[in-house]
C-alpha positions as CSV (number, residue, x, y, z in Angstrom):
1,M,95.8,-130.5,59.6
2,I,93.1,-128.5,57.8
3,H,93.9,-124.8,57.0
4,F,91.0,-122.1,56.6
5,T,91.4,-119.1,54.6
6,T,89.5,-115.9,55.8
7,Q,87.0,-116.4,52.8
8,N,86.7,-120.0,53.7
9,S,86.1,-119.2,57.4
10,R,83.3,-116.7,56.6
11,T,81.4,-119.3,54.3
12,W,81.8,-122.2,56.8
13,L,80.6,-119.8,59.6
14,A,77.4,-118.7,57.5
15,T,76.6,-122.2,56.7
16,A,76.9,-123.3,60.3
17,L,74.6,-120.4,61.6
18,T,72.0,-121.4,59.0
19,A,72.0,-125.0,60.0
20,L,71.8,-124.0,63.7
21,L,68.7,-121.7,62.8
22,A,67.0,-124.4,60.9
23,L,67.3,-126.7,63.9
24,A,66.2,-124.3,66.3
25,F,63.2,-122.7,64.3
26,P,62.2,-125.4,61.6
27,A,59.1,-123.3,60.8
28,L,61.1,-120.3,59.8
29,A,63.2,-122.6,57.5
30,A,60.1,-124.2,55.9
31,E,58.7,-120.7,54.8
32,E,59.3,-119.4,51.5
33,P,59.0,-115.5,50.4
34,E,55.6,-114.8,49.1
35,A,55.4,-113.7,45.4
36,A,54.5,-109.9,45.0
37,P,51.0,-109.6,43.7
38,K,50.8,-108.7,40.0
39,G,48.5,-106.3,38.4
40,A,46.0,-103.7,39.8
41,A,43.1,-104.6,42.1
42,V,39.8,-104.4,40.4
43,T,36.4,-104.9,41.9
44,V,34.2,-107.7,39.9
45,F,31.0,-109.4,40.1
46,K,29.5,-112.5,38.6
47,A,27.1,-111.9,35.8
48,A,23.6,-112.8,36.7
49,K,20.2,-113.2,35.0
50,A,17.5,-110.6,35.5
51,C,14.3,-109.5,34.2
52,F,13.6,-105.9,33.0
53,A,10.2,-104.2,32.7
54,N,9.4,-102.4,29.4
55,I,8.2,-99.2,30.3
56,V,6.6,-96.3,28.3
57,E,6.4,-93.0,29.9
58,V,3.7,-90.6,29.5
59,S,3.8,-86.8,30.8
60,G,0.6,-84.7,30.7
61,V,-2.2,-83.1,32.5
62,L,-5.3,-84.1,34.3
63,I,-8.6,-83.4,32.6
64,A,-12.2,-84.4,33.7
65,R,-13.3,-87.3,31.7
66,E,-17.0,-86.2,31.8
67,E,-18.2,-82.7,33.2
68,T,-21.9,-82.0,33.9
69,S,-23.2,-78.6,34.1
70,V,-26.0,-77.6,36.7
71,R,-28.5,-75.0,36.1
72,P,-32.1,-74.4,37.2
73,E,-34.9,-75.3,35.0
74,R,-36.5,-71.9,34.9
75,P,-35.0,-68.3,34.7
76,G,-35.1,-65.4,37.1
77,L,-34.4,-67.5,40.2
78,K,-32.4,-65.8,43.1
79,V,-29.8,-67.9,45.1
80,S,-30.8,-67.9,48.7
81,E,-28.7,-70.6,50.1
82,I,-25.5,-72.4,48.9
83,L,-25.2,-76.0,50.4
84,A,-22.1,-77.1,48.4
85,E,-18.7,-75.8,47.4
86,P,-15.8,-76.5,44.7
87,G,-13.9,-79.4,45.9
88,D,-16.8,-81.3,47.6
89,T,-17.7,-84.9,46.6
90,V,-21.5,-85.2,46.1
91,T,-23.8,-87.9,45.5
92,A,-26.6,-88.1,42.8
93,G,-29.8,-86.4,44.0
94,Q,-27.7,-84.2,46.7
95,A,-29.0,-80.6,47.3
96,L,-26.5,-78.1,46.0
97,A,-28.3,-74.9,46.5
98,R,-31.7,-73.4,47.2
99,L,-33.3,-70.7,45.0
100,A,-36.2,-68.3,45.7
101,L,-38.9,-68.5,43.2
102,P,-40.4,-64.9,42.1
103,E,-44.1,-65.9,43.2
104,G,-42.5,-67.1,46.5
105,G,-41.4,-70.5,47.8
106,M,-38.1,-72.3,47.2
107,Q,-36.6,-74.5,44.5
108,V,-33.8,-76.9,45.4
109,V,-31.0,-77.5,42.9
110,Q,-29.8,-81.1,43.0
111,S,-26.8,-83.0,41.6
112,P,-27.7,-85.0,38.6
113,V,-24.7,-87.3,39.1
114,A,-22.3,-88.4,41.8
115,G,-18.8,-86.8,41.5
116,L,-16.8,-83.9,42.4
117,I,-17.8,-80.3,42.2
118,S,-15.0,-78.6,40.0
119,T,-16.4,-75.0,39.8
120,S,-19.3,-73.0,41.1
121,S,-20.7,-69.5,40.3
122,A,-23.3,-69.6,42.8
123,V,-23.3,-66.4,45.0
124,I,-26.1,-65.4,47.6
125,G,-28.5,-63.0,46.0
126,S,-27.5,-63.6,42.3
127,I,-29.7,-64.6,39.6
128,A,-29.7,-67.9,38.0
129,G,-31.3,-69.4,35.0
130,G,-31.4,-72.2,32.4
131,K,-28.9,-70.3,30.2
132,G,-25.5,-68.7,30.7
133,E,-23.0,-69.8,33.3
134,A,-23.7,-72.9,35.1
135,L,-24.3,-72.7,38.9
136,F,-22.2,-75.8,39.3
137,S,-19.9,-78.0,37.2
138,I,-19.5,-81.5,38.3
139,I,-16.8,-84.1,37.4
140,A,-19.0,-87.0,36.9
141,R,-18.1,-90.2,39.1
142,S,-14.9,-88.2,40.2
143,E,-13.3,-89.7,37.0
144,F,-10.1,-88.1,35.5
145,D,-7.8,-88.8,32.7
146,L,-4.1,-88.0,32.4
147,V,-3.8,-86.8,28.6
148,G,-0.2,-87.0,27.1
149,M,1.5,-87.2,24.1
150,V,3.6,-90.5,23.4
151,P,6.3,-90.7,20.4
152,V,5.4,-93.0,17.6
153,R,7.9,-95.5,18.5
154,D,6.0,-96.2,21.7
155,I,2.3,-95.9,20.4
156,S,2.4,-99.5,19.0
157,K,3.3,-100.7,22.5
158,L,0.4,-99.4,24.2
159,A,-3.0,-101.1,24.4
160,V,-6.2,-100.5,26.3
161,N,-6.4,-101.7,30.0
162,Q,-2.6,-101.8,30.5
163,T,-1.8,-100.8,34.1
164,A,0.0,-97.6,34.9
165,R,1.6,-96.0,38.0
166,I,0.7,-92.3,37.8
167,K,2.6,-89.6,39.9
168,I,0.8,-86.4,40.1
169,I,2.2,-83.2,41.5
170,G,0.8,-82.4,44.9
171,A,-1.2,-85.7,45.2
172,G,1.5,-88.4,45.3
173,E,1.1,-91.7,43.2
174,V,-2.1,-93.4,42.1
175,E,-3.0,-96.3,40.0
176,G,-4.3,-96.2,36.5
177,K,-5.1,-97.8,33.2
178,V,-4.8,-96.9,29.6
179,R,-8.3,-95.9,28.4
180,R,-7.7,-94.8,24.8
181,V,-4.5,-94.8,22.3
182,A,-4.7,-92.5,19.4
183,S,-5.2,-94.0,16.2
184,T,-3.4,-91.2,14.1
185,I,-0.3,-89.5,14.6
186,E,0.3,-85.7,14.6
187,P,2.5,-85.2,11.4
188,N,4.8,-82.7,12.5
189,S,5.7,-83.8,16.0
190,Q,5.2,-87.5,15.2
191,L,3.5,-87.7,18.5
192,G,0.2,-89.6,19.4
193,Q,-2.3,-88.9,22.2
194,V,-2.9,-91.3,25.0
195,F,-5.7,-91.1,27.6
196,V,-4.9,-92.9,31.0
197,S,-7.6,-93.1,33.5
198,V,-7.0,-92.5,37.2
199,V,-8.3,-95.4,39.3
200,L,-9.4,-94.8,42.9
201,P,-8.8,-91.1,42.6
202,R,-7.8,-88.8,45.6
203,R,-8.5,-85.3,46.1
204,L,-7.2,-84.3,42.4
205,L,-7.1,-81.0,40.6
206,V,-8.0,-80.4,36.9
207,N,-5.1,-79.4,34.9
208,S,-2.4,-80.9,37.4
209,S,0.8,-82.1,35.9
210,G,1.3,-85.9,36.1
211,R,3.5,-88.5,34.6
212,A,2.3,-92.2,34.0
213,L,4.6,-95.1,33.8
214,I,3.0,-97.9,31.8
215,K,4.5,-101.6,31.8
216,T,4.1,-102.9,28.2
217,G,6.0,-106.1,28.8
218,Q,9.2,-107.2,30.1
219,S,12.5,-108.8,28.8
220,C,14.9,-111.3,30.6
221,G,18.7,-111.5,30.1
222,I,22.0,-110.9,31.8
223,S,22.2,-107.8,34.2
224,V,25.1,-105.8,34.9
225,P,25.7,-102.2,36.6
226,L,25.7,-99.2,34.2
227,T,29.2,-98.5,35.4
228,A,30.2,-102.0,33.8
229,I,29.4,-100.4,30.2
230,L,32.0,-98.7,28.1
231,Y,30.9,-97.0,25.0
232,G,33.4,-96.1,22.5
233,S,34.4,-96.2,18.9
234,A,34.7,-100.0,19.0
235,G,31.0,-100.2,20.1
236,T,29.6,-101.1,23.4
237,V,31.7,-103.3,25.5
238,V,32.4,-104.8,29.1
239,Q,35.6,-105.8,30.6
240,V,35.8,-109.3,31.9
241,V,38.6,-111.1,33.8
242,R,39.8,-114.5,32.8
243,R,42.9,-116.2,34.2
244,A,43.6,-112.9,36.0
245,R,43.9,-111.0,32.8
246,V,41.5,-108.5,31.4
247,E,39.4,-109.4,28.2
248,T,37.2,-106.9,26.4
249,K,33.8,-108.2,25.1
250,R,31.4,-106.4,22.8
251,V,27.9,-106.5,24.1
252,E,24.3,-105.7,22.8
253,V,22.5,-103.8,25.6
254,G,18.6,-103.8,26.1
255,L,16.4,-102.2,28.6
256,M,17.7,-100.1,31.7
257,S,16.3,-100.0,35.3
258,A,17.5,-98.6,38.5
259,G,21.1,-98.4,37.5
260,Q,21.2,-101.9,35.9
261,V,21.4,-102.6,32.2
262,E,20.3,-105.6,30.2
263,I,22.9,-107.5,28.2
264,R,21.2,-109.4,25.4
265,E,24.2,-110.6,23.7
266,G,28.0,-111.0,24.4
267,L,28.0,-112.4,28.1
268,Q,26.9,-115.4,29.8
269,E,25.6,-116.0,33.2
270,G,28.7,-116.5,35.7
271,D,31.3,-114.4,33.8
272,T,33.5,-112.4,35.9
273,V,32.6,-108.8,35.0
274,V,34.8,-105.6,36.0
275,A,32.5,-103.5,38.0
276,R,33.7,-100.1,36.9
277,A,35.1,-100.4,33.5
278,G,37.6,-97.8,32.5
279,A,40.1,-96.7,29.7
280,L,42.9,-97.3,32.0
281,L,42.4,-101.2,31.8
282,R,43.5,-102.7,28.4
283,E,43.2,-106.1,26.8
284,G,45.6,-108.5,28.4
285,D,46.4,-106.5,31.4
286,P,47.1,-108.4,34.6
287,V,44.8,-107.8,37.3
288,R,43.9,-109.0,41.0
289,P,39.9,-109.5,41.0
290,V,38.3,-108.4,44.2
291,A,34.6,-109.5,44.7
292,M,32.0,-106.9,45.0
293,S,30.4,-106.6,48.4
294,A,26.5,-107.1,48.8
295,A,26.4,-103.2,49.7
296,E,28.1,-102.4,46.6
297,G,26.1,-104.4,44.4
298,K,22.7,-102.5,45.6
299,K,24.1,-99.0,44.7
């Protein structure tokens, strides 16, 4: 006869219950408890190649490239009719005003060039002549230049006929080209003058402010968001994830555009980079990488 103590009875009963549960629910018996995740969750992305435009920015004002003054050939003529106003675009030979001759009859004042009338002093009944204030001033061919100053470090990047996008206050965006680059630098400011011609001009105003973005070339390398860069005493670094742990890599940055930074050295295509680097993550910290969504990548 077998005798059971109280302790033995409890052990035997637990073992028997476990066996019965395993027979009744084999799937439960096969499951093992999942390991608790280690480390903080961090958003990451794969480093990819991209090209960055090298842009020189020129801020300045619009001036007329060539302005023509219009006056009658003889003095003592009285303005009897005004046929054009400032802001009008005229053609070569177009009548601008009619002037009364002292001996009777009329003389028509015509535009010598096609262009945009910038100013006019013509008033009905006023006397006009070959000297003094011009009756009309015309911007020849409606051609403008954006004139600005550029730091000496950028002057060497500029060349005649480089294309530019020009944003003009009150007139939106127009196209342009570099027309002239200074051959000397102002010694005190270390700035050089640049003339950017406005191509296909709209209705523009002299002395309007504008900003030209001139593409002088491009550079291709690895692209990462600006948020992935850390600047500190150790230099410029990014944080990457290898084998679920943080590694800090020193990098050389290049051009920037639309929130992205060119990495010239220190990263390779396909590296897993922490999207938002921070001082809370340190070398060797365990992390759980979470892939950046497409929407986050476009921010």
